[in-house]
C-alpha positions in Angstrom: 10.4 18.8 -12.1 9.9 19.5 -15.9 8.0 22.0 -18.0 4.6 21.8 -19.5 4.2 17.8 -19.1 4.4 15.2 -16.4 2.9 12.3 -14.6 -0.1 14.4 -13.7 -0.9 15.3 -17.5 -4.1 13.5 -18.6 -4.4 13.7 -22.5 -7.1 13.7 -24.9 -6.6 12.8 -28.5 -8.2 14.7 -31.1 -8.1 12.7 -34.4 -7.9 9.4 -32.4 -9.6 7.1 -34.8 -7.4 8.2 -37.9 -4.2 6.4 -38.9 -1.8 8.6 -37.4 -4.0 9.4 -34.4 -4.3 5.7 -33.6 -0.7 4.6 -34.1 0.8 7.4 -31.8 -2.1 7.1 -29.2 -0.5 3.5 -28.7 3.0 4.9 -28.8 2.2 7.5 -26.2 0.5 5.1 -23.8 3.7 2.7 -24.3 5.6 5.6 -22.8 3.3 5.8 -19.8 1.3 8.7 -20.9 -2.2 9.0 -19.3 -4.5 9.0 -22.5 -7.8 9.5 -20.8 -10.2 10.3 -24.0 -10.2 10.4 -27.9 -12.3 12.9 -29.9 -13.9 11.9 -33.2 -17.1 13.5 -34.2 -19.9 10.8 -34.8 -18.0 8.1 -32.9 -18.9 9.1 -29.4 -19.7 6.2 -27.0 -17.1 4.0 -28.6 -13.6 2.7 -27.8 -10.2 2.7 -29.6 -8.1 -0.5 -29.9 -6.5 0.8 -26.3 -9.7 0.7 -24.6 -9.6 4.8 -24.5 -13.1 6.1 -24.5 -14.2 8.3 -27.5 -16.3 11.2 -27.4 -18.1 13.5 -30.1 -16.6 16.8 -28.7 -13.7 18.2 -26.5 -16.1 19.7 -24.0 -17.7 16.3 -23.5 -14.2 14.7 -23.1 -13.0 17.2 -20.7 -16.1 17.0 -18.5 -16.2 13.1 -18.5 -12.5 12.6 -17.9 -10.7 15.7 -16.5 -8.2 15.9 -19.5 -5.9 18.9 -19.2 -4.1 18.6 -22.5 -5.0 17.7 -25.9 -2.9 16.6 -28.9 -4.1 17.2 -32.6 -3.9 14.5 -35.2 -6.4 15.7 -37.8 -6.1 16.7 -41.5 -4.8 20.4 -42.5 -8.2 21.5 -43.3 -9.7 20.8 -40.1 -6.9 21.4 -37.8 -7.7 25.1 -37.2 -11.3 24.2 -35.9 -9.7 21.5 -33.7 -7.2 24.0 -32.1 -10.4 26.5 -31.5 -12.4 23.8 -30.0 -9.6 22.8 -27.6 -9.2 26.4 -26.6 -12.9 26.8 -25.9 -12.7 23.9 -23.7 -10.1 26.0 -21.6 -7.4 23.1 -21.9 -4.1 24.6 -20.3 -1.9 22.7 -23.0 -2.9 22.1 -26.7 -0.5 20.5 -29.1 -1.0 20.4 -32.7 1.2 17.8 -34.8 -0.6 18.3 -38.2 1.7 19.7 -41.0 0.3 21.9 -43.7 -2.0 23.9 -41.8 -3.1 26.9 -44.0 -1.2 30.3 -43.1 -4.4 32.4 -43.1 -6.2 29.5 -40.6 -3.4 30.0 -38.3 -3.5 33.9 -38.3 -7.2 33.3 -37.1 -6.0 30.8 -34.5 -3.3 32.8 -33.2 -5.7 35.7 -33.0 -8.2 33.7 -30.9 -5.6 32.2 -28.9 -5.0 35.7 -27.3 -8.7 35.4 -25.7 -7.3 32.2 -23.7 -4.1 33.4 -21.8 -4.2 30.5 -19.7 -3.7 28.2 -22.8 -0.5 27.2 -24.2 -0.2 26.0 -28.0 2.5 23.9 -29.3 2.7 23.8 -33.0 1.4 23.1 -35.6 3.8 21.0 -37.8 5.9 19.9 -34.7 7.2 16.7 -33.1 5.4 17.4 -29.7 7.1 17.4 -26.4 8.4 14.8 -23.8 9.5 14.7 -20.3 11.2 11.3 -20.3 9.9 8.8 -17.8 6.8 10.7 -17.1 4.8 11.8 -20.4 5.1 12.1 -24.1 2.7 14.2 -26.1 3.7 13.7 -29.6 5.7 11.6 -32.1 9.1 11.6 -30.9 10.9 8.2 -30.6 10.8 7.9 -26.9 13.2 5.1 -26.5 16.2 7.5 -27.3 15.5 9.6 -24.5 17.1 9.4 -21.0 15.9 11.4 -18.0 18.4 14.2 -17.0 19.0 17.8 -16.7 19.4 19.2 -20.2 16.5 21.2 -21.6 15.9 21.4 -25.2 13.9 23.5 -27.7 13.8 22.8 -31.4 12.1 24.2 -34.5 13.0 20.7 -36.2 12.0 17.3 -35.3 14.7 15.7 -37.0 17.4 17.9 -35.4 15.6 17.2 -31.9 16.3 13.6 -32.5 19.7 14.1 -33.5 20.7 16.2 -30.5 18.9 13.5 -28.1 20.6 10.6 -29.5 23.9 12.5 -29.1 23.1 13.3 -25.6 22.0 9.8 -24.8 25.3 8.3 -26.4 27.1 10.4 -23.8 25.1 9.5 -20.9 23.4 12.9 -20.6 19.4 13.2 -20.1 16.7 15.6 -21.1 14.4 17.3 -18.5 12.1 18.1 -21.0 12.3 18.4 -24.8 9.8 20.7 -26.9 9.6 20.9 -30.6 7.8 24.3 -31.2 7.4 23.7 -34.9 8.7 25.2 -38.2 5.9 27.0 -39.6 5.8 30.8 -39.7 3.0 31.2 -37.0 3.3 28.8 -34.3 2.2 28.8 -30.5 5.0 28.7 -28.0 8.4 30.1 -29.2 11.9 29.9 -28.2 11.5 32.8 -25.6 8.6 31.2 -24.0 10.1 28.0 -23.5 13.5 29.6 -22.4 11.4 31.4 -19.5 9.8 28.1 -18.3 13.3 26.2 -18.4 14.9 29.1 -16.6 12.1 28.7 -13.6 12.6 24.9 -13.7 15.4 23.8 -10.9 15.9 20.4 -12.6 16.9 22.0 -16.0 20.8 23.0 -15.5 21.4 23.9 -19.3 19.4 24.6 -22.2 20.0 23.6 -25.9 18.1 25.6 -28.5 18.0 24.2 -32.2 17.3 26.8 -34.4 17.2 27.6 -38.4 17.0 30.2 -40.7 13.9 32.2 -41.3 12.0 34.5 -38.9 13.6 36.4 -36.0 12.6 33.9 -33.1 16.2 33.2 -32.3 17.3 37.0 -32.1 14.3 37.8 -29.8 15.5 34.7 -27.7 19.0 36.0 -27.6 17.8 39.3 -25.9 16.1 37.2 -23.1 19.2 34.9 -22.9 21.2 37.9 -21.6 19.1 37.9 -18.4 19.3 34.2 -17.8 21.2 32.4 -15.2 20.8 29.1 -16.8 23.4 28.6 -19.6 22.3 28.1 -23.2 24.1 26.3 -26.1 22.5 26.8 -29.8 22.6 25.2 -33.0 21.5 27.1 -36.5 20.7 25.0 -39.2 20.7 26.3 -43.0 23.5 28.1 -42.9 24.4 27.3 -46.4 21.0 27.7 -47.9 20.3 30.1 -50.9 18.3 33.3 -50.1 14.7 33.3 -51.1 14.4 29.7 -51.3 12.2 27.7 -48.8 14.2 25.2 -47.1 12.1 22.2 -45.6 9.9 24.2 -43.2 7.5 26.8 -44.4 9.1 29.2 -41.8 12.6 28.4 -43.0 13.2 31.0 -45.7 15.4 34.1 -45.8 13.9 37.1 -47.4 16.3 39.9 -48.0 18.5 40.7 -45.1 16.0 39.0 -42.5 16.2 35.6 -41.1 19.7 35.0 -42.1 21.9 32.3 -40.3 24.6 35.1 -40.0 22.2 37.3 -38.1 21.1 34.5 -35.8 24.7 33.4 -35.0 25.7 37.1 -34.4 22.8 37.6 -31.9 23.4 34.5 -30.1 27.2 35.1 -29.8 26.6 38.4 -28.4 24.4 36.9 -25.7 27.4 34.6 -24.9 25.9 31.6 -26.1 28.2 29.1 -28.1 26.9 28.4 -31.6 29.0 25.5 -33.0 28.9 24.5 -36.7 28.3 20.6 -36.1 25.9 18.9 -34.0 28.2 16.8 -32.1 30.1 19.9 -31.0 26.9 21.3 -29.6 27.1 18.4 -27.1 30.8 19.2 -26.5 29.8 22.6 -25.2 26.9 21.2 -23.1 29.5 18.7 -21.4 31.8 21.7 -20.9 29.4 23.9 -19.2 28.1 21.1 -17.1 31.4 20.3 -15.9 32.1 24.0 -14.9 28.8 24.1 -13.1 29.7 21.1 -11.3 33.0 22.7 -10.0 31.0 26.0 -8.5 
């Protein structure tokens, strides 16, 4: 099994004719993903370079192809409308890769998402998600992934790739990897993904890569106390100066909120190892998997 995406996922690409959309559509197809449709207003009735049919609207694409997921590669000023269009088509999964979506736009999107409880949003400003060997919805370099039993959730795309590469180098594989994005307002958060991994029999351990800013890690720590699946965490930005945004729009410490110290403390109290270095994270994963094998 897996979470969110698998071989049955039928993907439509919003913004398929743009530079990023066109390139990553080809990459996702090469990974084995069923890309069944593209959406670019005004180009309905045509096909992209991979032979994927293009429609003018998401509703048309869903009706014609049975798509059950969407990925968004459109410029920031239009990303909110693209997400809302996907919600209105009642797609179960919407992934927004776009970086730089205005915060006030995301407030409207998040408020509107509440009216669609069966729709899950990943992103924006995220690398997407992948179930190795089954489907990729995003921009992750799929060649570094191996199929396995480690679930991975991360606010950072780059940290994701580092952790995956380290796992693969040690012969460990990933069940599903979810990049939730580093903006202040995103769809799925750590706690949402943890709940999904907890219910997945193929995921034996979860790695959670967080960073300074916000309180998602602390909220997740409270839920982890109830989990049977072990969790190992990494928190980046431990040396970041207060009040300065570090990379992601959501990676900023304001006053005493969102500090690395607070996050490490909350996770440690939940019996979650939080190593200082990334290779030490995988050391902890190996230790826990070995202890599980002895049970």
